[in-house]
PyMOL Python script that loads the backbone (N, CA, C, O; Angstrom):
from pymol import cmd

cmd.read_pdbstr("""\
ATOM      1  N   MET A   1      10.299  -4.220  -8.638  1.00  0.00           N
ATOM      2  CA  MET A   1       9.776  -2.982  -7.978  1.00  0.00           C
ATOM      3  C   MET A   1       8.640  -2.092  -8.684  1.00  0.00           C
ATOM      4  O   MET A   1       8.805  -1.796  -9.868  1.00  0.00           O
ATOM      5  N   ILE A   2       7.619  -1.704  -8.077  1.00  0.00           N
ATOM      6  CA  ILE A   2       6.642  -1.135  -8.548  1.00  0.00           C
ATOM      7  C   ILE A   2       6.919   0.536  -8.758  1.00  0.00           C
ATOM      8  O   ILE A   2       7.209   1.183  -7.752  1.00  0.00           O
ATOM      9  N   SER A   3       6.825   1.225 -10.075  1.00  0.00           N
ATOM     10  CA  SER A   3       6.942   2.492 -10.241  1.00  0.00           C
ATOM     11  C   SER A   3       5.674   3.110  -9.438  1.00  0.00           C
ATOM     12  O   SER A   3       4.602   2.513  -9.333  1.00  0.00           O
ATOM     13  N   VAL A   4       5.963   4.484  -8.845  1.00  0.00           N
ATOM     14  CA  VAL A   4       4.791   5.179  -8.192  1.00  0.00           C
ATOM     15  C   VAL A   4       5.032   6.500  -8.761  1.00  0.00           C
ATOM     16  O   VAL A   4       6.187   6.906  -8.892  1.00  0.00           O
ATOM     17  N   THR A   5       3.972   7.237  -9.128  1.00  0.00           N
ATOM     18  CA  THR A   5       3.981   8.525  -9.404  1.00  0.00           C
ATOM     19  C   THR A   5       2.942   9.057  -8.225  1.00  0.00           C
ATOM     20  O   THR A   5       2.000   8.429  -7.741  1.00  0.00           O
ATOM     21  N   ARG A   6       3.406  10.448  -7.894  1.00  0.00           N
ATOM     22  CA  ARG A   6       2.746  11.033  -6.906  1.00  0.00           C
ATOM     23  C   ARG A   6       1.981  12.157  -7.371  1.00  0.00           C
ATOM     24  O   ARG A   6       2.754  12.880  -7.999  1.00  0.00           O
ATOM     25  N   ILE A   7       0.925  12.598  -7.356  1.00  0.00           N
ATOM     26  CA  ILE A   7       0.254  13.689  -7.670  1.00  0.00           C
ATOM     27  C   ILE A   7      -0.670  14.279  -6.589  1.00  0.00           C
ATOM     28  O   ILE A   7      -1.463  13.645  -5.892  1.00  0.00           O
ATOM     29  N   VAL A   8      -0.448  15.515  -6.573  1.00  0.00           N
ATOM     30  CA  VAL A   8      -1.226  16.184  -5.269  1.00  0.00           C
ATOM     31  C   VAL A   8      -2.311  16.889  -5.710  1.00  0.00           C
ATOM     32  O   VAL A   8      -2.156  17.703  -6.620  1.00  0.00           O
ATOM     33  N   ILE A   9      -3.639  16.669  -5.096  1.00  0.00           N
ATOM     34  CA  ILE A   9      -4.927  16.971  -5.464  1.00  0.00           C
ATOM     35  C   ILE A   9      -5.256  17.853  -4.185  1.00  0.00           C
ATOM     36  O   ILE A   9      -5.344  17.555  -2.993  1.00  0.00           O
ATOM     37  N   THR A  10      -5.408  19.085  -4.895  1.00  0.00           N
ATOM     38  CA  THR A  10      -6.231  20.223  -3.880  1.00  0.00           C
ATOM     39  C   THR A  10      -7.573  20.454  -3.849  1.00  0.00           C
ATOM     40  O   THR A  10      -8.094  20.978  -2.865  1.00  0.00           O
ATOM     41  N   ASP A  11      -8.307  20.064  -4.986  1.00  0.00           N
ATOM     42  CA  ASP A  11      -9.768  20.331  -4.884  1.00  0.00           C
ATOM     43  C   ASP A  11     -10.508  19.324  -3.774  1.00  0.00           C
ATOM     44  O   ASP A  11     -10.445  18.096  -3.717  1.00  0.00           O
ATOM     45  N   PRO A  12     -11.115  20.107  -3.047  1.00  0.00           N
ATOM     46  CA  PRO A  12     -11.832  19.258  -1.761  1.00  0.00           C
ATOM     47  C   PRO A  12     -12.941  18.336  -2.531  1.00  0.00           C
ATOM     48  O   PRO A  12     -13.197  17.205  -2.116  1.00  0.00           O
ATOM     49  N   GLU A  13     -13.578  18.892  -3.676  1.00  0.00           N
ATOM     50  CA  GLU A  13     -14.697  17.976  -4.109  1.00  0.00           C
ATOM     51  C   GLU A  13     -13.949  16.602  -4.629  1.00  0.00           C
ATOM     52  O   GLU A  13     -14.246  15.437  -4.366  1.00  0.00           O
ATOM     53  N   LEU A  14     -12.956  17.078  -5.394  1.00  0.00           N
ATOM     54  CA  LEU A  14     -12.209  15.750  -6.204  1.00  0.00           C
ATOM     55  C   LEU A  14     -11.598  14.863  -5.231  1.00  0.00           C
ATOM     56  O   LEU A  14     -11.450  13.694  -5.587  1.00  0.00           O
ATOM     57  N   ILE A  15     -11.156  15.254  -3.888  1.00  0.00           N
ATOM     58  CA  ILE A  15     -10.327  14.499  -2.812  1.00  0.00           C
ATOM     59  C   ILE A  15     -11.665  13.617  -2.417  1.00  0.00           C
ATOM     60  O   ILE A  15     -11.594  12.389  -2.465  1.00  0.00           O
ATOM     61  N   SER A  16     -12.735  14.192  -2.074  1.00  0.00           N
ATOM     62  CA  SER A  16     -13.905  13.489  -1.513  1.00  0.00           C
ATOM     63  C   SER A  16     -14.458  12.308  -2.412  1.00  0.00           C
ATOM     64  O   SER A  16     -14.796  11.220  -1.947  1.00  0.00           O
ATOM     65  N   LYS A  17     -14.515  12.673  -3.855  1.00  0.00           N
ATOM     66  CA  LYS A  17     -14.856  11.738  -4.731  1.00  0.00           C
ATOM     67  C   LYS A  17     -13.781  10.679  -4.737  1.00  0.00           C
ATOM     68  O   LYS A  17     -14.256   9.544  -4.737  1.00  0.00           O
ATOM     69  N   LEU A  18     -12.498  10.737  -4.743  1.00  0.00           N
ATOM     70  CA  LEU A  18     -11.650   9.729  -4.806  1.00  0.00           C
ATOM     71  C   LEU A  18     -11.654   8.734  -3.471  1.00  0.00           C
ATOM     72  O   LEU A  18     -11.662   7.504  -3.515  1.00  0.00           O
ATOM     73  N   ALA A  19     -11.648   9.522  -2.330  1.00  0.00           N
ATOM     74  CA  ALA A  19     -11.613   8.929  -0.934  1.00  0.00           C
ATOM     75  C   ALA A  19     -12.856   7.841  -0.951  1.00  0.00           C
ATOM     76  O   ALA A  19     -12.802   6.804  -0.289  1.00  0.00           O
ATOM     77  N   GLY A  20     -13.922   8.174  -1.736  1.00  0.00           N
ATOM     78  CA  GLY A  20     -15.119   7.401  -1.611  1.00  0.00           C
ATOM     79  C   GLY A  20     -15.244   6.384  -2.910  1.00  0.00           C
ATOM     80  O   GLY A  20     -16.358   6.005  -3.269  1.00  0.00           O
ATOM     81  N   ALA A  21     -14.240   6.032  -3.483  1.00  0.00           N
ATOM     82  CA  ALA A  21     -14.264   5.388  -4.832  1.00  0.00           C
ATOM     83  C   ALA A  21     -13.974   3.876  -4.537  1.00  0.00           C
ATOM     84  O   ALA A  21     -13.090   3.608  -3.724  1.00  0.00           O
ATOM     85  N   ASN A  22     -14.523   3.091  -5.023  1.00  0.00           N
ATOM     86  CA  ASN A  22     -14.306   1.598  -5.145  1.00  0.00           C
ATOM     87  C   ASN A  22     -13.973   1.080  -6.319  1.00  0.00           C
ATOM     88  O   ASN A  22     -14.303   1.770  -7.283  1.00  0.00           O
ATOM     89  N   GLY A  23     -13.289  -0.159  -6.601  1.00  0.00           N
ATOM     90  CA  GLY A  23     -12.961  -0.567  -7.789  1.00  0.00           C
ATOM     91  C   GLY A  23     -12.162   0.185  -8.700  1.00  0.00           C
ATOM     92  O   GLY A  23     -11.134   0.750  -8.327  1.00  0.00           O
ATOM     93  N   GLN A  24     -12.629   0.227 -10.019  1.00  0.00           N
ATOM     94  CA  GLN A  24     -11.742   1.139 -11.087  1.00  0.00           C
ATOM     95  C   GLN A  24     -12.256   2.426 -11.016  1.00  0.00           C
ATOM     96  O   GLN A  24     -13.417   2.712 -10.725  1.00  0.00           O
ATOM     97  N   ILE A  25     -11.210   3.323 -11.336  1.00  0.00           N
ATOM     98  CA  ILE A  25     -11.216   4.618 -11.395  1.00  0.00           C
ATOM     99  C   ILE A  25     -10.899   4.991 -12.706  1.00  0.00           C
ATOM    100  O   ILE A  25      -9.877   4.446 -13.124  1.00  0.00           O
ATOM    101  N   ILE A  26     -11.462   5.759 -13.490  1.00  0.00           N
ATOM    102  CA  ILE A  26     -11.112   6.209 -15.029  1.00  0.00           C
ATOM    103  C   ILE A  26     -11.082   7.862 -14.856  1.00  0.00           C
ATOM    104  O   ILE A  26     -11.954   8.641 -14.470  1.00  0.00           O
ATOM    105  N   PHE A  27      -9.834   8.055 -15.264  1.00  0.00           N
ATOM    106  CA  PHE A  27      -9.447   9.628 -15.349  1.00  0.00           C
ATOM    107  C   PHE A  27      -9.892  10.104 -16.677  1.00  0.00           C
ATOM    108  O   PHE A  27      -9.668   9.285 -17.569  1.00  0.00           O
ATOM    109  N   GLU A  28     -10.444  11.169 -17.043  1.00  0.00           N
ATOM    110  CA  GLU A  28     -10.900  11.670 -18.214  1.00  0.00           C
ATOM    111  C   GLU A  28     -10.432  13.093 -18.424  1.00  0.00           C
ATOM    112  O   GLU A  28     -10.589  13.912 -17.518  1.00  0.00           O
ATOM    113  N   GLY A  29      -9.833  13.452 -19.633  1.00  0.00           N
ATOM    114  CA  GLY A  29      -9.592  15.143 -19.725  1.00  0.00           C
ATOM    115  C   GLY A  29     -10.703  15.744 -20.194  1.00  0.00           C
ATOM    116  O   GLY A  29     -11.613  15.081 -20.690  1.00  0.00           O
ATOM    117  N   PRO A  30     -10.749  17.119 -20.082  1.00  0.00           N
ATOM    118  CA  PRO A  30     -11.802  17.920 -20.446  1.00  0.00           C
ATOM    119  C   PRO A  30     -12.452  17.692 -21.685  1.00  0.00           C
ATOM    120  O   PRO A  30     -13.592  18.142 -21.799  1.00  0.00           O
ATOM    121  N   ASN A  31     -11.940  17.072 -22.644  1.00  0.00           N
ATOM    122  CA  ASN A  31     -12.690  16.755 -23.875  1.00  0.00           C
ATOM    123  C   ASN A  31     -13.364  15.203 -23.706  1.00  0.00           C
ATOM    124  O   ASN A  31     -14.077  14.713 -24.582  1.00  0.00           O
ATOM    125  N   GLY A  32     -13.055  14.572 -22.553  1.00  0.00           N
ATOM    126  CA  GLY A  32     -13.801  13.285 -22.374  1.00  0.00           C
ATOM    127  C   GLY A  32     -13.089  12.132 -23.013  1.00  0.00           C
ATOM    128  O   GLY A  32     -13.645  11.089 -23.358  1.00  0.00           O
ATOM    129  N   ASN A  33     -11.827  12.398 -23.143  1.00  0.00           N
ATOM    130  CA  ASN A  33     -10.928  11.235 -23.622  1.00  0.00           C
ATOM    131  C   ASN A  33     -10.378  10.862 -22.302  1.00  0.00           C
ATOM    132  O   ASN A  33     -10.142  11.638 -21.376  1.00  0.00           O
ATOM    133  N   GLN A  34     -10.154   9.232 -22.331  1.00  0.00           N
ATOM    134  CA  GLN A  34      -9.513   8.549 -21.128  1.00  0.00           C
ATOM    135  C   GLN A  34      -8.157   8.985 -21.071  1.00  0.00           C
ATOM    136  O   GLN A  34      -7.520   9.117 -22.117  1.00  0.00           O
ATOM    137  N   VAL A  35      -7.556   9.266 -19.753  1.00  0.00           N
ATOM    138  CA  VAL A  35      -6.143   9.606 -19.723  1.00  0.00           C
ATOM    139  C   VAL A  35      -5.779   8.439 -18.993  1.00  0.00           C
ATOM    140  O   VAL A  35      -4.762   8.001 -19.530  1.00  0.00           O
ATOM    141  N   ARG A  36      -6.118   7.700 -18.007  1.00  0.00           N
ATOM    142  CA  ARG A  36      -5.644   6.861 -17.349  1.00  0.00           C
ATOM    143  C   ARG A  36      -6.570   6.187 -16.385  1.00  0.00           C
ATOM    144  O   ARG A  36      -7.343   6.812 -15.659  1.00  0.00           O
ATOM    145  N   THR A  37      -6.447   4.759 -16.411  1.00  0.00           N
ATOM    146  CA  THR A  37      -7.558   4.037 -15.248  1.00  0.00           C
ATOM    147  C   THR A  37      -6.579   3.232 -14.359  1.00  0.00           C
ATOM    148  O   THR A  37      -5.544   2.624 -14.633  1.00  0.00           O
ATOM    149  N   VAL A  38      -7.199   3.415 -13.291  1.00  0.00           N
ATOM    150  CA  VAL A  38      -6.518   3.006 -11.924  1.00  0.00           C
ATOM    151  C   VAL A  38      -7.399   2.172 -11.232  1.00  0.00           C
ATOM    152  O   VAL A  38      -8.585   2.443 -11.423  1.00  0.00           O
ATOM    153  N   GLU A  39      -7.128   1.094 -10.370  1.00  0.00           N
ATOM    154  CA  GLU A  39      -8.023   0.346  -9.555  1.00  0.00           C
ATOM    155  C   GLU A  39      -7.581   0.531  -7.959  1.00  0.00           C
ATOM    156  O   GLU A  39      -6.435   0.306  -7.571  1.00  0.00           O
ATOM    157  N   THR A  40      -8.381   0.858  -7.319  1.00  0.00           N
ATOM    158  CA  THR A  40      -8.208   1.062  -5.735  1.00  0.00           C
ATOM    159  C   THR A  40      -7.985  -0.296  -5.249  1.00  0.00           C
ATOM    160  O   THR A  40      -8.482  -1.276  -5.805  1.00  0.00           O
ATOM    161  N   VAL A  41      -7.096  -0.373  -4.017  1.00  0.00           N
ATOM    162  CA  VAL A  41      -6.648  -1.440  -3.473  1.00  0.00           C
ATOM    163  C   VAL A  41      -7.190  -1.340  -1.858  1.00  0.00           C
ATOM    164  O   VAL A  41      -6.835  -0.413  -1.130  1.00  0.00           O
ATOM    165  N   PRO A  42      -7.839  -2.117  -1.536  1.00  0.00           N
ATOM    166  CA  PRO A  42      -8.187  -2.091   0.005  1.00  0.00           C
ATOM    167  C   PRO A  42      -6.963  -2.122   0.886  1.00  0.00           C
ATOM    168  O   PRO A  42      -6.079  -2.962   0.719  1.00  0.00           O
ATOM    169  N   PHE A  43      -6.917  -1.118   1.907  1.00  0.00           N
ATOM    170  CA  PHE A  43      -5.935  -1.204   3.045  1.00  0.00           C
ATOM    171  C   PHE A  43      -5.736  -2.489   3.591  1.00  0.00           C
ATOM    172  O   PHE A  43      -6.674  -3.136   4.056  1.00  0.00           O
ATOM    173  N   GLY A  44      -4.150  -3.048   3.555  1.00  0.00           N
ATOM    174  CA  GLY A  44      -4.038  -4.374   4.172  1.00  0.00           C
ATOM    175  C   GLY A  44      -4.140  -5.453   3.028  1.00  0.00           C
ATOM    176  O   GLY A  44      -3.982  -6.633   3.344  1.00  0.00           O
ATOM    177  N   LYS A  45      -4.348  -5.179   1.956  1.00  0.00           N
ATOM    178  CA  LYS A  45      -4.337  -6.116   0.813  1.00  0.00           C
ATOM    179  C   LYS A  45      -3.305  -5.685  -0.115  1.00  0.00           C
ATOM    180  O   LYS A  45      -3.215  -4.511  -0.473  1.00  0.00           O
ATOM    181  N   LEU A  46      -2.561  -6.562  -0.496  1.00  0.00           N
ATOM    182  CA  LEU A  46      -1.653  -6.138  -1.591  1.00  0.00           C
ATOM    183  C   LEU A  46      -1.928  -6.138  -3.088  1.00  0.00           C
ATOM    184  O   LEU A  46      -2.488  -7.123  -3.569  1.00  0.00           O
ATOM    185  N   PRO A  47      -1.571  -5.091  -3.883  1.00  0.00           N
ATOM    186  CA  PRO A  47      -2.059  -4.944  -5.392  1.00  0.00           C
ATOM    187  C   PRO A  47      -1.965  -6.127  -5.880  1.00  0.00           C
ATOM    188  O   PRO A  47      -1.432  -7.054  -5.270  1.00  0.00           O
ATOM    189  N   PRO A  48      -2.493  -6.226  -7.077  1.00  0.00           N
ATOM    190  CA  PRO A  48      -2.254  -7.441  -8.043  1.00  0.00           C
ATOM    191  C   PRO A  48      -0.995  -7.559  -8.449  1.00  0.00           C
ATOM    192  O   PRO A  48      -0.482  -6.480  -8.747  1.00  0.00           O
ATOM    193  N   GLY A  49      -0.238  -8.611  -8.578  1.00  0.00           N
ATOM    194  CA  GLY A  49       0.859  -9.019  -8.812  1.00  0.00           C
ATOM    195  C   GLY A  49       2.257  -8.748  -8.024  1.00  0.00           C
ATOM    196  O   GLY A  49       3.420  -8.916  -8.391  1.00  0.00           O
ATOM    197  N   VAL A  50       1.689  -8.247  -6.758  1.00  0.00           N
ATOM    198  CA  VAL A  50       2.772  -8.023  -5.388  1.00  0.00           C
ATOM    199  C   VAL A  50       2.786  -9.331  -4.878  1.00  0.00           C
ATOM    200  O   VAL A  50       1.698  -9.905  -4.887  1.00  0.00           O
ATOM    201  N   LYS A  51       3.718  -9.917  -4.452  1.00  0.00           N
ATOM    202  CA  LYS A  51       3.841 -11.166  -3.510  1.00  0.00           C
ATOM    203  C   LYS A  51       4.516 -10.718  -2.470  1.00  0.00           C
ATOM    204  O   LYS A  51       5.550 -10.062  -2.593  1.00  0.00           O
ATOM    205  N   SER A  52       3.899 -11.088  -1.154  1.00  0.00           N
ATOM    206  CA  SER A  52       4.473 -10.893   0.268  1.00  0.00           C
ATOM    207  C   SER A  52       5.613 -11.676   0.313  1.00  0.00           C
ATOM    208  O   SER A  52       5.533 -12.802  -0.177  1.00  0.00           O
ATOM    209  N   PRO A  53       6.721 -11.289   0.831  1.00  0.00           N
ATOM    210  CA  PRO A  53       7.855 -12.073   1.245  1.00  0.00           C
ATOM    211  C   PRO A  53       7.889 -12.974   2.330  1.00  0.00           C
ATOM    212  O   PRO A  53       8.834 -13.692   2.655  1.00  0.00           O
ATOM    213  N   VAL A  54       6.454 -12.851   3.020  1.00  0.00           N
ATOM    214  CA  VAL A  54       6.271 -13.953   4.075  1.00  0.00           C
ATOM    215  C   VAL A  54       4.981 -14.584   3.692  1.00  0.00           C
ATOM    216  O   VAL A  54       4.039 -13.874   3.340  1.00  0.00           O
ATOM    217  N   SER A  55       4.871 -16.067   3.747  1.00  0.00           N
ATOM    218  CA  SER A  55       3.964 -16.840   3.292  1.00  0.00           C
ATOM    219  C   SER A  55       3.038 -16.743   4.249  1.00  0.00           C
ATOM    220  O   SER A  55       3.446 -16.398   5.357  1.00  0.00           O
ATOM    221  N   ASP A  56       1.470 -17.036   4.065  1.00  0.00           N
ATOM    222  CA  ASP A  56       0.643 -17.135   4.946  1.00  0.00           C
ATOM    223  C   ASP A  56       0.952 -18.203   6.106  1.00  0.00           C
ATOM    224  O   ASP A  56       0.494 -18.012   7.233  1.00  0.00           O
ATOM    225  N   LYS A  57       1.563 -19.080   5.879  1.00  0.00           N
ATOM    226  CA  LYS A  57       1.938 -20.239   6.667  1.00  0.00           C
ATOM    227  C   LYS A  57       2.895 -19.648   7.674  1.00  0.00           C
ATOM    228  O   LYS A  57       2.833 -20.122   8.808  1.00  0.00           O
ATOM    229  N   GLU A  58       3.741 -18.722   7.449  1.00  0.00           N
ATOM    230  CA  GLU A  58       4.873 -18.322   8.228  1.00  0.00           C
ATOM    231  C   GLU A  58       4.053 -17.196   9.138  1.00  0.00           C
ATOM    232  O   GLU A  58       4.287 -17.029  10.334  1.00  0.00           O
ATOM    233  N   PHE A  59       3.202 -16.558   8.500  1.00  0.00           N
ATOM    234  CA  PHE A  59       2.306 -15.652   9.630  1.00  0.00           C
ATOM    235  C   PHE A  59       1.672 -16.504  10.894  1.00  0.00           C
ATOM    236  O   PHE A  59       1.913 -16.328  12.088  1.00  0.00           O
ATOM    237  N   GLU A  60       0.778 -17.492  10.283  1.00  0.00           N
ATOM    238  CA  GLU A  60       0.285 -18.210  11.160  1.00  0.00           C
ATOM    239  C   GLU A  60       1.285 -18.687  12.221  1.00  0.00           C
ATOM    240  O   GLU A  60       1.103 -18.485  13.422  1.00  0.00           O
ATOM    241  N   GLU A  61       2.300 -19.301  11.743  1.00  0.00           N
ATOM    242  CA  GLU A  61       3.281 -19.745  12.856  1.00  0.00           C
ATOM    243  C   GLU A  61       3.518 -18.687  13.637  1.00  0.00           C
ATOM    244  O   GLU A  61       3.257 -18.886  14.823  1.00  0.00           O
ATOM    245  N   ALA A  62       3.964 -17.535  13.338  1.00  0.00           N
ATOM    246  CA  ALA A  62       4.357 -16.295  14.104  1.00  0.00           C
ATOM    247  C   ALA A  62       3.233 -16.008  14.968  1.00  0.00           C
ATOM    248  O   ALA A  62       3.488 -15.633  16.113  1.00  0.00           O
ATOM    249  N   ARG A  63       2.065 -16.123  14.611  1.00  0.00           N
ATOM    250  CA  ARG A  63       0.829 -15.975  15.723  1.00  0.00           C
ATOM    251  C   ARG A  63       0.760 -16.798  16.732  1.00  0.00           C
ATOM    252  O   ARG A  63       0.329 -16.474  17.839  1.00  0.00           O
ATOM    253  N   LYS A  64       1.193 -17.967  16.417  1.00  0.00           N
ATOM    254  CA  LYS A  64       1.106 -18.950  17.421  1.00  0.00           C
ATOM    255  C   LYS A  64       2.176 -18.669  18.663  1.00  0.00           C
ATOM    256  O   LYS A  64       1.972 -19.224  19.743  1.00  0.00           O
ATOM    257  N   SER A  65       3.227 -17.865  18.496  1.00  0.00           N
ATOM    258  CA  SER A  65       4.281 -17.697  19.159  1.00  0.00           C
ATOM    259  C   SER A  65       4.436 -16.312  19.529  1.00  0.00           C
ATOM    260  O   SER A  65       5.319 -15.647  18.989  1.00  0.00           O
ATOM    261  N   PRO A  66       3.476 -15.681  20.613  1.00  0.00           N
ATOM    262  CA  PRO A  66       3.355 -14.301  20.876  1.00  0.00           C
ATOM    263  C   PRO A  66       4.900 -13.705  21.305  1.00  0.00           C
ATOM    264  O   PRO A  66       5.181 -12.526  21.095  1.00  0.00           O
ATOM    265  N   ASP A  67       5.700 -14.491  21.823  1.00  0.00           N
ATOM    266  CA  ASP A  67       7.156 -13.743  22.083  1.00  0.00           C
ATOM    267  C   ASP A  67       8.132 -14.070  21.058  1.00  0.00           C
ATOM    268  O   ASP A  67       9.345 -13.985  21.251  1.00  0.00           O
ATOM    269  N   SER A  68       7.536 -14.490  19.841  1.00  0.00           N
ATOM    270  CA  SER A  68       8.663 -14.618  18.717  1.00  0.00           C
ATOM    271  C   SER A  68       8.967 -13.160  18.179  1.00  0.00           C
ATOM    272  O   SER A  68       8.285 -12.198  18.532  1.00  0.00           O
ATOM    273  N   GLY A  69       9.950 -13.064  17.370  1.00  0.00           N
ATOM    274  CA  GLY A  69      10.349 -11.697  16.828  1.00  0.00           C
ATOM    275  C   GLY A  69      11.124 -10.716  17.835  1.00  0.00           C
ATOM    276  O   GLY A  69      11.716 -11.111  18.839  1.00  0.00           O
ATOM    277  N   ILE A  70      11.040  -9.484  17.453  1.00  0.00           N
ATOM    278  CA  ILE A  70      11.867  -8.472  18.298  1.00  0.00           C
ATOM    279  C   ILE A  70      10.844  -7.511  18.690  1.00  0.00           C
ATOM    280  O   ILE A  70       9.712  -7.445  18.210  1.00  0.00           O
ATOM    281  N   THR A  71      11.434  -6.629  19.782  1.00  0.00           N
ATOM    282  CA  THR A  71      10.387  -5.603  20.161  1.00  0.00           C
ATOM    283  C   THR A  71      10.858  -4.240  19.130  1.00  0.00           C
ATOM    284  O   THR A  71      11.856  -4.126  18.418  1.00  0.00           O
ATOM    285  N   LEU A  72       9.679  -3.254  19.376  1.00  0.00           N
ATOM    286  CA  LEU A  72       9.839  -2.252  18.400  1.00  0.00           C
ATOM    287  C   LEU A  72      11.135  -1.465  18.897  1.00  0.00           C
ATOM    288  O   LEU A  72      11.815  -0.981  17.992  1.00  0.00           O
ATOM    289  N   ASP A  73      11.498  -1.301  19.976  1.00  0.00           N
ATOM    290  CA  ASP A  73      12.769  -0.744  20.351  1.00  0.00           C
ATOM    291  C   ASP A  73      13.952  -1.430  19.635  1.00  0.00           C
ATOM    292  O   ASP A  73      14.785  -0.766  19.018  1.00  0.00           O
ATOM    293  N   GLU A  74      14.007  -2.796  19.731  1.00  0.00           N
ATOM    294  CA  GLU A  74      15.093  -3.465  19.045  1.00  0.00           C
ATOM    295  C   GLU A  74      15.089  -3.298  17.434  1.00  0.00           C
ATOM    296  O   GLU A  74      16.104  -3.275  16.737  1.00  0.00           O
ATOM    297  N   PHE A  75      13.861  -3.196  17.013  1.00  0.00           N
ATOM    298  CA  PHE A  75      13.503  -3.135  15.564  1.00  0.00           C
ATOM    299  C   PHE A  75      14.215  -1.826  15.183  1.00  0.00           C
ATOM    300  O   PHE A  75      15.017  -1.883  14.250  1.00  0.00           O
ATOM    301  N   TRP A  76      13.976  -0.477  15.899  1.00  0.00           N
ATOM    302  CA  TRP A  76      14.571   0.677  15.447  1.00  0.00           C
ATOM    303  C   TRP A  76      16.145   0.678  15.768  1.00  0.00           C
ATOM    304  O   TRP A  76      16.902   1.241  14.977  1.00  0.00           O
ATOM    305  N   LYS A  77      16.593   0.115  16.803  1.00  0.00           N
ATOM    306  CA  LYS A  77      18.174   0.066  16.985  1.00  0.00           C
ATOM    307  C   LYS A  77      18.900  -0.572  15.949  1.00  0.00           C
ATOM    308  O   LYS A  77      20.030  -0.190  15.642  1.00  0.00           O
ATOM    309  N   ARG A  78      18.200  -1.735  15.261  1.00  0.00           N
ATOM    310  CA  ARG A  78      18.633  -2.343  14.074  1.00  0.00           C
ATOM    311  C   ARG A  78      18.621  -1.395  12.799  1.00  0.00           C
ATOM    312  O   ARG A  78      19.516  -1.263  11.964  1.00  0.00           O
ATOM    313  N   VAL A  79      17.444  -0.799  12.854  1.00  0.00           N
ATOM    314  CA  VAL A  79      17.648   0.239  11.412  1.00  0.00           C
ATOM    315  C   VAL A  79      18.533   1.403  11.771  1.00  0.00           C
ATOM    316  O   VAL A  79      19.120   1.979  10.856  1.00  0.00           O
ATOM    317  N   GLU A  80      18.679   1.784  12.954  1.00  0.00           N
ATOM    318  CA  GLU A  80      19.853   2.846  13.253  1.00  0.00           C
ATOM    319  C   GLU A  80      21.128   2.470  12.828  1.00  0.00           C
ATOM    320  O   GLU A  80      21.912   3.239  12.272  1.00  0.00           O
ATOM    321  N   ARG A  81      21.361   1.206  13.104  1.00  0.00           N
ATOM    322  CA  ARG A  81      22.691   0.438  12.659  1.00  0.00           C
ATOM    323  C   ARG A  81      22.926   0.159  11.522  1.00  0.00           C
ATOM    324  O   ARG A  81      24.062  -0.101  11.127  1.00  0.00           O
ATOM    325  N   GLY A  82      21.745   0.164  10.689  1.00  0.00           N
ATOM    326  CA  GLY A  82      21.850  -0.051   9.244  1.00  0.00           C
ATOM    327  C   GLY A  82      21.626  -1.249   8.681  1.00  0.00           C
ATOM    328  O   GLY A  82      21.784  -1.512   7.488  1.00  0.00           O
ATOM    329  N   GLU A  83      21.152  -2.193   9.775  1.00  0.00           N
ATOM    330  CA  GLU A  83      20.886  -3.527   9.364  1.00  0.00           C
ATOM    331  C   GLU A  83      19.705  -3.883   8.607  1.00  0.00           C
ATOM    332  O   GLU A  83      19.730  -4.875   7.878  1.00  0.00           O
ATOM    333  N   TRP A  84      18.478  -3.024   8.735  1.00  0.00           N
ATOM    334  CA  TRP A  84      17.142  -2.923   7.735  1.00  0.00           C
ATOM    335  C   TRP A  84      17.108  -1.537   7.346  1.00  0.00           C
ATOM    336  O   TRP A  84      17.412  -0.573   8.049  1.00  0.00           O
ATOM    337  N   ARG A  85      16.674  -1.537   6.058  1.00  0.00           N
ATOM    338  CA  ARG A  85      16.346  -0.229   5.362  1.00  0.00           C
ATOM    339  C   ARG A  85      15.144  -0.268   4.801  1.00  0.00           C
ATOM    340  O   ARG A  85      14.715   0.712   4.192  1.00  0.00           O
TER     341      ARG A  85
END
""", "prot")
cmd.dss("prot")
cmd.show_as("cartoon", "prot")
cmd.util.cbc("prot")
cmd.orient("prot")
């Protein structure tokens, strides 16, 4: 399991800079010392080291069968019954 730290940013200028950043981001303190380095991950792409529980081959097979799987309604019913969390 990947550890997640949530930090809320309220400075609009900083939010804009972070939203437009690509690749590696280096956070520095007021004295110029590096505090932390992070890497941006494009939407739809898993972070490095995270493996999908479904293989690419399984995805391709599922795409070939449009009626495979369950409806969204059935999914939520299963979640409510505690079958998936």
